[in-house]
N, C-alpha and C positions, 0 to 999 in steps of 0.2 A: 504494500500500500504506500503510495507516494504521499508527500506532504500536501500536495494539492488535493488529492483524494480525501485525505483525512480532514482537511478544512471543509470540503464540501459535505462530508458526513456530519460534521459538527454544526454547520449552518442549517443543514436539513432538519436536525433535531431542534435547534434554537428557533427556527422560523415556522415550524410545523408544516414542513413541505413534503410532498410526495414526488419522487422522481420516477417517471415512466420512460423507458428507453426501448426503441425498436431494435429488433435483431440485427438490422443493418448498421447500427452505430458501432463505433470503434470499441474495442474491448475495454479500454480504460474507463469509458463512460458506462458501459454495461456493468462494470464492477461496482459503481457507486449507486446504481439504480435500485429502487425498491422492487421493481418488477421489470423484467425484460420480456417484451410481448410482440405478438403480431398485431395488426391493426384492429382486429376484432376485440382481442383481450385488452388492448390499450383503451379502447372506447368503453368497454364494460367497467374496467377498473376506475377510469376517470369519472364515470357516472356515479359510482358507488363511493367515491373518496370522501372522507370526513376532514382531511387536512385543509388548512387555509389556503395553501399555495400548491399549485400543480405545475411541475416543471416537465415539459414534454420534449424529450430528446428524440427528435424525428424531423418531420417536415410539416409545412404549414397546415395541410388539411387535417393532420392528426391533432394539432393544437386547437384548430377550429372545432373539431368534433368534441374534444374535451370541454371546451367552453359551452358548446351547445347542450351537452348532456349534463353539465353542472354549472349553470350560468352564474350562480352566486359565488363561485370561487375565482380567485385570481389565477389566470393561466399564463405561464411564461414559455416562450419559444427561444431558447438561448441563442440560436443562430437565425435571425429573422429573415434572411434571404434564402433559407432552405425551402425551396418550393418543390413542385412535382410537375414535370413536363406533361404527364398524362392529364392531370387536373386542369392544366392550362389549355388543353385542346378543346374544351367544351364550355359554353356559356349558357345561361338560362334561355336566351333566345333560340338556341339550337333545340332545346327541349320543347319549347313552345311550338316551333315549326314541326317537329315530329308529332306532337299531339294533334295538330291540325290534320296531318296526313293519316294518322291512325287513332281516331278518337276513342276507339274501344279498347285500346291497349293500356296496360299498366306500365309505368316507368320504373324500372329497377336500376338504381344508380349505384355503381361500384363506389365504395367508401373513398377511393382515391379520386376525390372530386372536391370542388370548392363548396363552402357553406351555401353560396347562392344557388348552385345547381342542386344541392340536396333539398333546398327549400322548395323547389318546383318539381320534385320527384315524389313518387308514391311510397317508395321504400328503398332503403340502402341495403347493401350486402357487402360481404368481404369474400375473399377467395375461398375461405373455408365454409361459408354459409350460402354461397350463390346458388348452388344446385338445389339445396333444400328449400330456400326461399322461393325461387321460381316455381318449383314443383308445388309448393303450398298455396300459391296465389290462385284465386278463383278464375282470373282472366286467362283466356286461351292464347291471347296475343300479348307478347312482352316486348317493350322497347328497352333494350339493354344498353346502358351508357356508362362510361365512355369507352371501355376496353373491348375491342372487337375480338381479341384472342380469348379472354376469359369468357366472353359471351358465346363464342363459337364452341368452347369446351362445354359450357352449360347446355347449349343446343344439342350436343352429341349425347348428353346424359338425360335430357328431357325431350325426347323426340315427339311427344304428344302435343307440344306447344310450338307456336310459331315465334321464333326469336328474331327480332329485327335489330340489327347491329349498327351502332354508331362507329364511325371510322377513326377511333382513337386507340392508343396503345401505350404501354410502358416502353420507351426507347431502349432501356437497358435489357429487358427481356426479349423485346421484339427483334433486336439485332442478332440474336443467337440463331445460327443456321443449322440445317441438318448436317452440313459438312463439319461443323463444330462438334456435334454429337458423335459422328463417326470417328473423328480424330481422338476424342476423349475415350471412346470405347476401345479403340485400337491401342491407346497408350496404357489403359488400365483394364485389360480383359478380365472378365469375371466380376468386376465391380458392379454393384447395383446402381441403377440410374434413377435419382429422385429429382423430379422437375416441378416447377411452379407453373400453374395454368395460365400465367400471363405470357408464356412462350407460344410460338406459332404451332399450329396443328401438326406440321411435318416434323417438328421437334418432339412434341408430346407423344407421338406414336411409338417412339423408341423407349419410353419411360417404363420402369418397373413399378414406379409409384408416382402419382400426380397429386399434389396437395399444397396447402398454404405453407408459409415459413414454419409456423408452429407444427403443422402436420409433418413436414419433412424432418424436423428435429425429433419428433416423437417416433416416426418410422425408423429413423436411423438408430435410435436408442433401443428400440424393441426388436429390431431385426437380428436374426442369427448370422447375417452376412458380416464379413469382416472389413470389406472395402466398399466405398460409396463414391459415386460421382454426384456432386451437388449442383443441381440445375436452378440456382437462384443466386441472388446477390452474394458476393464473396464474404460478407459479414457472417452469414450462416455457416459457411465452411470454417471460418475462424472460430466461431463459438463451439462448433462440434469438435474441432481439433483441441480446444482448451478443456474439453470434458474429461480428458485422460481416461477414456473408455477402453483403450487398447485397440480401437478400430482406426482405420485410415480413411481420410476424406480428401477428395480432390475437387477443385472447382471445375465446372463444365467448360469454362473458358476464362482466360486471364482477363478478358474485357468485362467480366461480370461485376462491374463496380458502379454504384449509384453515386455520382459526384455530389448530388444535393444532400444525401444522407451523410456523406463524409465531411460536409462543411462544418458540422458541429464539433468543436474541440472541447477538451476538458476545461480549458481556461474560460470558454464561453459559458459553460455551466456554472462555474464559480462566479463569474462576473454577474450573470443573471440573478443568481441567488443573493449575492452580496448587496447588489444595488437595486434589486427588484425591477429589472428593466426588460424590455421587449415583451410587454404584456399584450395579449390578444384581446381585442375588443370587436364586437359585432353588433349591428343594429338589433334592437329588441324584436322587431317583426321578423327579421331573418332567423333569429334564434328560435322563435316560436314555430315558424314554418318548417325549418330544418329538423327541429327536435322530433317532429312526428315521424319522419322517415327513418331517423336514427333509432328512435325508441322502438319502432316496429322491427327493425333489424335485430336489436338486442333481444326482444321478446321471441322472435321466430328463430333466431340464430342459435 
């Protein structure tokens, strides 16, 4: 434990703060977090938090979700320019246009989206809950925004429904190719391939397991296999390597890095806690509208 980490732990206790970190954060930040989560678990824990201060070590939409689900708390995002390219691909006007074209469809919004887009959606989902949520909705036609890859995966699992896809994606997962998979499998023959559903369909077809970041970690821990190729952001590979499980883990590609997630430094967490800076604020009407879609996600997810 470094001196900076010890200072953060002391401040956390002094200021009644809860630190939530995503699996894609660097290990030094994960080590001072109260919980290291995927986006669904982060939202759930933020909504249930009793602490006065919520420090979200992730990207903007995660901090917005925390504020929406627990509006009476102060929510801090230590690195305020940590955005999400996928979230930036869609705006509320896009959802309005789709509703005009498909008035009988339910809008299912991936949690990797802005508060403004959540506010005009019927329900949110995460990668771990998307299939179950789409299957549970009474509507036969679903507008799935903004991730076409996750939406395509959902469509393959829920063929009884018509899934209309918005043309958005996570650039980090979307740039992984089938050639990357073949190269990784050639380099590590016999290793189980665990892949996130934000990847393209031609990549997913090679997977031994498809799931969220938390699902991938759970699968790796419970599997009898000794070697794994990890098909999501490199932070998950690093976390698994640090587990000292005796197993071996390899990133699917060296390029599997989310630069926005890596913008948060340990010093940013300390600075945010010490000075109570980079607070997330949202209009009350936006919080009220977006909370409905997020709360439905937590209830059904």
